[in-house]
TIZA-301443 format. One line per 4 residues: number of its first residue (from 1); their letters; for each residue x, y, z of C-alpha. Coordinates in Angstrom, 2 decimals, always signed. Layout:
! TIZA-301443
NUM> a> X,Y,Z  ...
END
This chain:
! TIZA-301443
1> mrlr> +81.82,+47.22,+100.88  +79.17,+48.87,+98.81  +77.69,+50.34,+102.23  +81.23,+51.74,+103.26
5> tfaa> +81.97,+52.92,+99.69  +78.49,+54.97,+99.48  +79.25,+56.42,+103.44  +82.34,+57.78,+102.25
9> glma> +80.90,+59.31,+99.20  +78.18,+60.44,+101.02  +80.81,+62.03,+103.72  +82.78,+63.68,+101.22
13> atal> +80.05,+65.61,+99.26  +78.77,+66.91,+102.65  +82.30,+68.13,+103.07  +82.64,+69.91,+100.03
17> slsa> +78.90,+71.16,+100.38  +79.68,+72.52,+103.70  +82.73,+74.40,+102.39  +80.54,+75.42,+99.56
21> isad> +78.54,+77.06,+102.23  +81.44,+78.37,+104.29  +82.93,+80.15,+101.15  +79.28,+81.62,+100.27
25> aatk> +78.97,+82.26,+103.82  +81.92,+84.74,+103.59  +81.74,+88.44,+103.56  +83.05,+89.58,+100.19
29> liis> +84.69,+92.99,+99.96  +84.63,+95.10,+96.78  +87.98,+96.53,+95.92  +87.76,+99.37,+93.14
33> swap> +91.15,+100.07,+91.53  +91.57,+102.46,+88.50  +95.25,+101.37,+87.32  +95.95,+98.68,+84.77
37> pghg> +95.70,+94.64,+86.38  +99.65,+94.55,+85.69  +100.09,+97.52,+87.78  +102.13,+96.30,+91.28
41> mnaq> +98.99,+97.63,+93.53  +96.94,+95.22,+91.40  +99.02,+92.43,+90.75  +100.77,+92.35,+94.00
45> mfpq> +99.53,+94.80,+96.68  +95.60,+93.79,+96.91  +96.18,+90.24,+96.26  +98.49,+90.36,+99.65
49> likm> +95.96,+92.42,+101.17  +93.36,+90.18,+100.51  +95.53,+87.43,+102.17  +96.06,+89.19,+104.75
53> ieka> +92.43,+89.76,+105.45  +91.21,+86.52,+104.93  +94.28,+85.02,+107.50  +93.39,+87.54,+110.14
57> tdgr> +89.50,+86.69,+109.85  +90.10,+82.89,+109.43  +88.49,+83.14,+106.17  +85.32,+84.93,+107.37
61> vtaq> +86.10,+88.27,+105.11  +87.63,+88.19,+101.88  +87.46,+90.62,+98.91  +87.57,+90.98,+95.24
65> ikyk> +89.02,+93.64,+92.76  +87.08,+95.43,+90.36  +88.17,+97.53,+87.38  +86.75,+100.90,+86.19
69> lasp> +83.89,+101.65,+88.33  +85.14,+105.27,+88.54  +87.60,+107.33,+87.28  +90.72,+107.90,+89.60
73> paqf> +89.44,+111.29,+90.87  +86.11,+110.00,+91.80  +87.51,+107.13,+94.28  +86.90,+108.55,+97.16
77> dliq> +83.09,+109.38,+96.65  +82.79,+105.87,+95.53  +83.67,+104.80,+98.72  +81.99,+107.41,+100.61
81> dgaa> +79.14,+106.41,+98.77  +79.22,+102.95,+99.43  +79.43,+101.85,+95.83  +82.64,+99.91,+96.79
85> ditw> +84.21,+98.72,+100.08  +88.11,+99.53,+99.47  +90.27,+101.82,+97.17  +93.47,+103.11,+96.81
89> ifhg> +93.70,+107.25,+96.16  +95.99,+109.39,+94.68  +95.80,+112.91,+97.06  +96.86,+114.97,+94.28
93> ynpg> +94.09,+114.18,+91.91  +91.74,+116.04,+94.49  +93.52,+119.77,+94.51  +91.98,+121.77,+97.71
97> rftv> +90.90,+118.52,+99.25  +93.68,+117.23,+100.63  +96.90,+119.49,+102.15  +98.65,+118.22,+104.83
101> tkii> +99.31,+114.88,+102.76  +101.56,+117.15,+100.80  +104.10,+117.01,+103.84  +105.32,+113.21,+102.70
105> elpg> +105.86,+114.50,+99.29  +108.31,+116.94,+99.73  +111.50,+116.51,+97.88  +114.63,+115.79,+100.63
109> ykgg> +113.63,+112.86,+102.38  +116.25,+110.08,+102.43  +115.06,+106.04,+102.13  +112.87,+103.68,+100.03
113> aqaa> +109.14,+103.81,+99.82  +108.77,+101.01,+102.52  +110.42,+103.32,+105.09  +108.77,+106.32,+103.97
117> svay> +104.76,+104.86,+104.00  +105.56,+103.23,+107.48  +106.90,+106.94,+108.79  +103.57,+108.60,+106.90
121> wrah> +101.17,+106.30,+108.86  +103.02,+107.28,+112.32  +103.04,+111.07,+111.21  +99.31,+110.51,+110.46
125> ekyl> +98.60,+109.35,+113.62  +100.69,+111.18,+115.71  +99.85,+114.70,+113.80  +97.91,+114.20,+110.58
129> kkan> +94.71,+113.25,+111.32  +93.38,+115.59,+113.39  +93.32,+117.69,+110.28  +90.54,+115.11,+109.06
133> ehkg> +91.02,+115.56,+105.67  +89.59,+111.88,+105.19  +86.33,+112.84,+106.38  +83.70,+110.29,+105.66
137> vmvi> +85.80,+107.38,+104.85  +88.07,+105.00,+107.12  +91.73,+105.28,+105.89  +93.44,+101.94,+106.70
141> glmt> +96.67,+102.16,+105.36  +99.11,+104.92,+103.70  +101.70,+104.91,+101.16  +104.06,+106.70,+98.96
145> hgpg> +105.41,+105.64,+96.03  +109.31,+105.83,+95.38  +111.00,+108.89,+94.39  +109.68,+110.61,+91.39
149> qlht> +111.86,+110.91,+88.25  +111.77,+112.31,+84.66  +110.86,+110.16,+81.84  +110.58,+112.05,+78.23
153> iask> +109.76,+111.04,+74.73  +112.66,+110.00,+72.24  +112.68,+113.27,+70.85  +112.93,+115.41,+74.23
157> kitk> +116.27,+113.58,+75.66  +116.92,+115.57,+78.94  +120.80,+115.60,+80.15  +121.04,+119.13,+82.18
161> lsqi> +118.44,+120.36,+84.55  +117.52,+123.74,+82.62  +116.29,+121.81,+79.69  +113.31,+121.04,+81.56
165> kglk> +112.17,+124.82,+81.23  +109.41,+125.11,+78.62  +108.76,+121.06,+78.78  +104.75,+120.16,+78.28
169> lrlg> +104.72,+117.64,+81.21  +102.14,+114.96,+82.67  +101.88,+116.26,+86.38  +99.60,+114.30,+88.80
173> ggvs> +99.12,+117.43,+91.32  +99.95,+117.89,+94.76  +103.87,+118.33,+95.25  +104.59,+117.40,+91.50
177> gdvg> +102.48,+120.16,+90.74  +105.20,+122.74,+92.64  +107.85,+120.81,+91.18  +107.07,+121.32,+87.95
181> aalg> +106.10,+124.79,+88.31  +109.44,+125.75,+89.86  +111.31,+123.95,+86.70  +109.47,+126.16,+84.44
185> atgi> +107.33,+122.97,+82.53  +103.99,+123.36,+81.83  +101.61,+121.21,+83.46  +99.26,+118.65,+81.37
189> rvpa> +96.68,+116.97,+83.91  +95.36,+113.62,+83.39  +95.02,+110.96,+85.54  +97.95,+107.98,+85.44
193> pkvy> +96.00,+105.24,+83.25  +96.13,+108.27,+80.12  +99.65,+108.62,+80.58  +100.65,+106.23,+77.66
197> etls> +97.93,+107.66,+75.23  +99.14,+111.39,+76.13  +102.83,+110.43,+75.44  +102.34,+108.49,+72.22
201> shaa> +100.36,+111.17,+71.09  +102.94,+113.92,+71.89  +100.61,+115.72,+73.66  +102.87,+115.60,+76.55
205> dgvm> +106.92,+115.59,+76.17  +107.13,+113.75,+79.52  +106.12,+112.61,+82.44  +107.01,+112.48,+86.44
209> fpme> +106.68,+108.95,+87.64  +108.59,+106.70,+89.98  +111.06,+104.09,+88.46  +108.37,+101.46,+88.68
213> srkg> +105.91,+102.62,+86.78  +107.71,+102.34,+83.60  +106.21,+99.08,+83.61  +103.03,+99.40,+85.04
217> fkld> +102.39,+102.00,+82.47  +104.40,+100.71,+79.53  +106.97,+103.62,+79.57  +109.48,+101.78,+77.47
221> dvap> +107.36,+102.14,+74.65  +106.45,+105.97,+74.41  +109.51,+107.46,+77.13  +112.75,+105.74,+76.63
225> nvym> +114.86,+108.94,+78.37  +114.88,+108.87,+82.10  +116.52,+111.77,+83.80  +116.93,+110.95,+87.25
229> mpgg> +117.37,+113.32,+90.82  +118.97,+111.21,+93.25  +116.54,+111.33,+96.01  +113.67,+111.81,+93.49
233> fyrg> +112.01,+115.41,+92.34  +109.27,+114.39,+95.09  +107.38,+111.41,+96.24  +103.39,+110.96,+95.69
237> sfai> +100.80,+110.40,+98.47  +98.21,+107.52,+98.31  +95.73,+106.46,+101.11  +93.96,+102.99,+101.24
241> imns> +90.54,+103.79,+102.46  +87.10,+101.89,+103.28  +83.75,+102.65,+103.80  +83.19,+103.09,+107.13
245> dkfk> +79.78,+101.71,+107.73  +80.85,+98.39,+105.42  +83.67,+97.97,+108.26  +81.17,+98.65,+111.08
249> slsp> +78.67,+95.72,+109.40  +81.37,+93.41,+110.37  +81.43,+91.66,+113.66  +83.27,+92.91,+116.38
253> adqk> +85.92,+89.96,+116.25  +86.85,+90.80,+112.37  +86.81,+94.32,+113.14  +89.46,+94.14,+116.23
257> alqe> +91.37,+91.41,+113.98  +91.84,+93.58,+110.87  +92.71,+96.59,+113.31  +95.54,+94.81,+115.04
261> kvfg> +96.70,+92.59,+112.25  +96.17,+94.37,+108.95  +94.95,+97.82,+108.72  +97.44,+100.80,+109.48
265> epls> +101.19,+100.10,+109.85  +100.91,+96.31,+108.96  +99.09,+97.25,+105.31  +101.43,+100.31,+104.69
269> rmag> +104.42,+98.62,+105.54  +103.59,+95.93,+102.86  +102.21,+98.52,+100.25  +105.44,+100.72,+100.70
273> gvwe> +107.42,+97.46,+100.41  +105.78,+96.57,+97.12  +106.69,+100.00,+95.71  +110.16,+99.64,+96.76
277> tndk> +110.62,+96.29,+95.07  +109.23,+97.04,+91.63  +111.13,+100.52,+91.79  +114.54,+98.43,+92.23
281> kvme> +113.39,+95.57,+89.91  +112.49,+98.08,+86.84  +115.28,+100.40,+87.64  +117.66,+97.39,+86.85
285> aarg> +116.01,+96.11,+83.85  +116.02,+100.18,+82.59  +119.75,+99.99,+83.65  +119.92,+96.63,+81.23
289> npkv> +117.87,+97.78,+78.17  +119.71,+99.38,+74.93  +116.38,+101.15,+74.10  +116.33,+102.97,+77.28
293> svtv> +118.56,+106.02,+78.17  +119.29,+107.10,+81.85  +121.02,+109.88,+82.91  +121.98,+110.90,+86.60
297> asad> +121.50,+115.06,+87.18  +125.39,+116.59,+87.86  +126.50,+117.44,+91.16  +125.62,+121.05,+89.94
301> dqka> +122.11,+120.43,+88.92  +121.69,+118.53,+92.06  +122.44,+121.69,+94.10  +120.66,+123.89,+91.93
305> yaam> +117.45,+121.76,+92.58  +118.19,+121.52,+96.21  +117.79,+125.36,+96.22  +114.62,+125.12,+94.31
309> aaki> +113.48,+122.34,+96.63  +113.82,+124.14,+99.45  +111.22,+126.78,+98.38  +109.01,+124.39,+97.13
313> rdkv> +109.45,+122.94,+101.20  +108.70,+126.44,+102.38  +105.62,+127.07,+100.68  +103.93,+123.61,+101.64
317> vqev> +104.85,+124.47,+105.52  +102.98,+127.17,+105.31  +100.09,+125.89,+103.33  +100.18,+122.92,+106.15
321> nqkg> +100.47,+125.32,+108.86  +97.41,+127.14,+107.86  +95.48,+123.76,+108.44  +96.58,+123.48,+112.56
325> vdak> +99.51,+121.11,+111.73  +103.08,+121.55,+112.65  +104.80,+121.25,+109.30  +108.34,+121.00,+110.70
329> avmt> +107.54,+119.08,+113.36  +105.90,+116.83,+111.00  +108.90,+116.64,+108.62  +111.30,+116.21,+111.60
333> fiqe> +109.52,+113.42,+112.75  +109.31,+111.92,+109.37  +113.04,+112.44,+108.77  +113.46,+110.58,+112.07
337> qmka> +111.44,+107.44,+111.70  +113.01,+106.83,+107.83  +116.54,+106.87,+109.38  +115.54,+104.57,+111.82
341> fk> +113.43,+102.31,+109.87  +114.27,+98.67,+109.87
END
């Protein structure tokens, strides 16, 4: 009996030891993230990505999120230099570096963040990647947040489009900067993690953000007013990128598994779905919160903004065309993909 007990204990100990060795042997990718831990990208998207990676590689590859490795605008260089393996970037933080990515940010597309993200990836594969604006890193996913809306501090409740003129607004760059200029606002450039501080100190009167950011950046505390433009004032363009050398260091089998089962459209679809789900949840919470005022733009204001948006689109079309990409063909393709999205 003692011998059997000893043998059973030895087998269990050996199994635990082998399990530990296997865990230690797994390749661990470092994910750099710049938003707060409670933000949807960190609380939901990256954990889901890690599970997808582990499942596709049978546990041979995993990942870990680390914070404050670099500022939001420095994330691209962080990955290119190999200081981390994966991150997400907002294209508007690097003006002049990215142009063709503005095509997905334009106002006028109909549909949620998931449909837009899938359409964006397909447009990238068909049209946009030839511009080579992500040279030096590997693009493993693309996504947009939901329709961007205006959130303002308590003393600056907006009920008419014309009232935006003269406001100091935190704008992230890209098309949101073009939108702010068209509306007559003064743009203030600070990274998203600094928005709470910027609004609480009244250094800005408001911010253009999707609805989900009310939770991710605690806007209920500092920006109780929402002025909504149906369809949004703009969308935000993001890429999920990876260090190319790190990817090449993985086994051929794991590279193939990640390419076929995780990276590209599967990741873009999942990430866009996180944005969209959180948009809906936060919108419901805002409408049920007596401390939050939500004003939907009137029919006249929607018409007035549509005229502004047409000029913004014309401007971006010219910029994208100069990069050798047929902007109107891309816009039409995105619209068709979003309409047919399932």
